[in-house]
N, C-alpha and C positions, 0 to 999 in steps of 0.2 A: 561590594556588598551583597550578602546573601539574600536573593530576591524572595526566598520563602520567609525569611526573617523579616524583611521589610513589609511584605503582604500581611503577615500576621500582626506586625507592629501597628500598621496602619488601621487595621480592621477594628481593633478595639481601643479606642482613646480614653476609655475609663480604667484601662489597666495600669498597675503599679509602675510597670516599666516606662510606659508612655509618660506618666505624670513626672517620673525622676527625670526623664530625658529633657521635658519641658521646663521643669525647675532648674535643671543645669543650664539651660539656654537662657533663662531669665536671669540668673544669678552670675554670669560671667565676671562682673566686676567686683563680686563678693568675696572680699579677703577671707571671710570666715566659712568658705564653702568646703565643708568636710563631710565624710559620710556619716559621722555621728550627728552633725547638725541637720543633714537631711533626713536622718532617721527620726529626729526629733520633731522636724517641721511637718513630716509626712505621717508621724504616729505609728511608726512600723520598727520592727527589731532591726538591729544593725547588721545581723547576718542575712536578713532579706534584703536589705538595701545593698549590701556587698555582692549578693548573687546577681542583681540586676545590673549593677555597674560594671561587673566582669563581662556580662553579656554585651553590654553597649561598647566596651572597650574592644572586646573580640571581633565586633562588627566594623571597627574603625570609625565610631561616631564621637568617641572622646579618647583623650590620652590619659595618662595615669595621674596627671594633675587635676583631673575632672574638667579640663577645658575642652570645648568642642573642637573637633578638627575641621578640615575643609569639608568633608563629607558631612559632618554633623551640623556645620553652619547652613551648608545649603538646604538640609532637611529641615532644620529648624525654620529658616526663612520661608520655606515653602508651606510649612504648617502655619505659620501664623500671619504671612502677609499675602499669600495666594487666596484671596477672598472672592475672586471672580467665579469659582466653581461652588462656592457656597450657597445654598438654597435657602438658608433662614437667616433673619436679622433680630436679634433680641434688643429693645431699644430702652434706654433708661432704665438700666437695670440697678435696684436698690439693694444694697448690702448693709444689713444692720448689725452692729457690734453692740453687745451688752458690756458695759464697764464694771470692772471689778474695783478700780480705784480711778478717781478724779480729784484735782485739787479743788478746795472750796472756792478759790479766787480765780477760777479758770478764764474769766473774761480779761481780768488785768494780766495775768500770767502769759496768756497766748495773744496779747494784743497786737503784737507784730505779724501774727498770721491771719488776722481777722479781715475779711473782705467785706462782711455784712452782718449786723447785729439781727437776729430772728428771735421774736418774742411773742408770746401771747398771754392769757391770764394764768396759764399753768406752768410755764417755763420761760426762761430767758437764755438764750444760747447765741451761737454764731455759725456763719458760713465761712469756709475757707477752701483752699484748693491743695492737692497733692500731685506732684509730678510723678508719672509712672511710665513704663515702657508702652502704655495704651493710651498715652495723651494725659491731659490735666483731668484728674478725677474730683469732682465736687464734694467736699466733706461737710456735714452739718452735725454740730454738737448740741444735742438737746439735754440741758441740765447735766447732772453728774451721772446719770443712768444709761445713756446710749448716744451712739454716734451712727449716722447714717452717711454712707457713700454712693454716689451716683455715678455709674459708669455709662457712658452715652451709647455705644453699640458693641455687640459681640456677633460675629459671623460664625455660623456652624451648619452642620448638615441635619442634626438630631437634637431632641431635647436634652439626651444624655450628654451630648458634646458641649451644649450650653452650660449645662450644670457643671460639668467637669472644669470647663475653662473658668467659671466664675469662682469655684472653689480655689483653684490655683491663684487667680488674682487676689482673693480674699486673704490667703496666707501672706502674700506679699504686702498688701494693704496693712495688715494687722502689725507687721514688723515695722513698716513706714510710720504708721501712726504713733507707735510707741517710741519710735526714735525721734520724730519731729516734734512731738508733743510731750516733753519729759514730765512725768509723774501721773500720766494716764497708763492704766493697766488694763488690757482687755480680758474679760472672763474667758478662760479656755474651754469651759463647759458650757456649751449652748452660745458661744460668742458670735455665730453668723446665722443671719436669716436673709434669704435671697428672694427677691421679688422683682419681675420685669413689667413695666406698665404696658409695652406692647411686644408682641412676637410676629413677625411677617414672612410670608413666603415671598422670596424675591422672584421677579419675572414672572408672576403669576398669569397664567392663560385665562383664568376666571376674572381676574381684574381688568385685564386687557380687553377681554369680550365685552364687559359690561362698560367700562369707561369710554371705549371707542365708539359705542352706540349713543353716547351723550348722557349716560346715567351715572349716578354716584349713589353711595350707600355708606352709612355709618350708624352704629348702634353702640350699646353698651358692652356688646359681646364681639362684632366684627366691624370691619371697615375695609373699603377698597379705595384705594389712592395710588398716586404715582410720585413716590417720594424719591427725590434725588435722581430723577429721570428713569426710574425703574418701576414697573407695575407691581404693586404689593397688596396680598391678601392677609390682612392683619387680624389678629386676635387681640382684642382691648380690654379684657377683664384681667387685672393683674392677679386676682386670686385663681383663675382657671386657666390662663392661657398655656403654662407649661405643660399641664396635663391633657390638653386637648390638641396640642400641636400635631402629634402623629395621625390623629384622625383627619385633621385639615389637609395633611400632606397626601394621605389616601385619597380623599375626595377630589384635590387638585388633580391628582394622577388619573383618576376616572374621568374627570372633565377633559383633560388633555387628550385621552385615548378615544373619547366617543363624540367629540364636538368637531365640527367641520371649520377649520380656520383657513 
């Protein structure tokens, strides 16, 4: 593989070529995986999709049937499963879908999929699950207007990577929801809103320093803890954490460079 191509490819994970490759990797069992389908799913002209498909083919990452080659499979596995080098963890990501259509008798119609009824004075809905490449994703239907899906964790290196991964997952979820819950149609205009309850810097030297001295800290904005055996410096305000993560990363780097550990 061309090392210059690979370096440029990995440098910008928001680029269309990267998204196409990841979509191909996620849809290897999809019998409807054609360039025109990719163009529709990604909202891009067919000629643009064809250009990037040709580049991926020339680099030996896919074959003419759009299947990943051995090289492609190894690269895809590295990108999605090699979380050890990731420095951020987004936790409990909420993906909100606005519904265009939903059957009036949805509780009865989808009774076989219901795990739990959820209700208050304003709505009556249900909780279910969708199986995906990222594990079981919790789905909550609130009346006929919206669905919220909750994804447990995403690992990344930047806020842009988190957003890009969630967008790809959202497209996959949209298709699965409409397939598994016949009669539901998601609004293609403003159909997704993303929010993460916590975003954490993994293996934080700041959290380690504080926690090893016997101190803990938690507020509406930040928290220091040791989740799953790793020290974490967390942003805990869902409305602000994506916007502030790059600032916290720079602060963490300054601490790492100036404190004596």
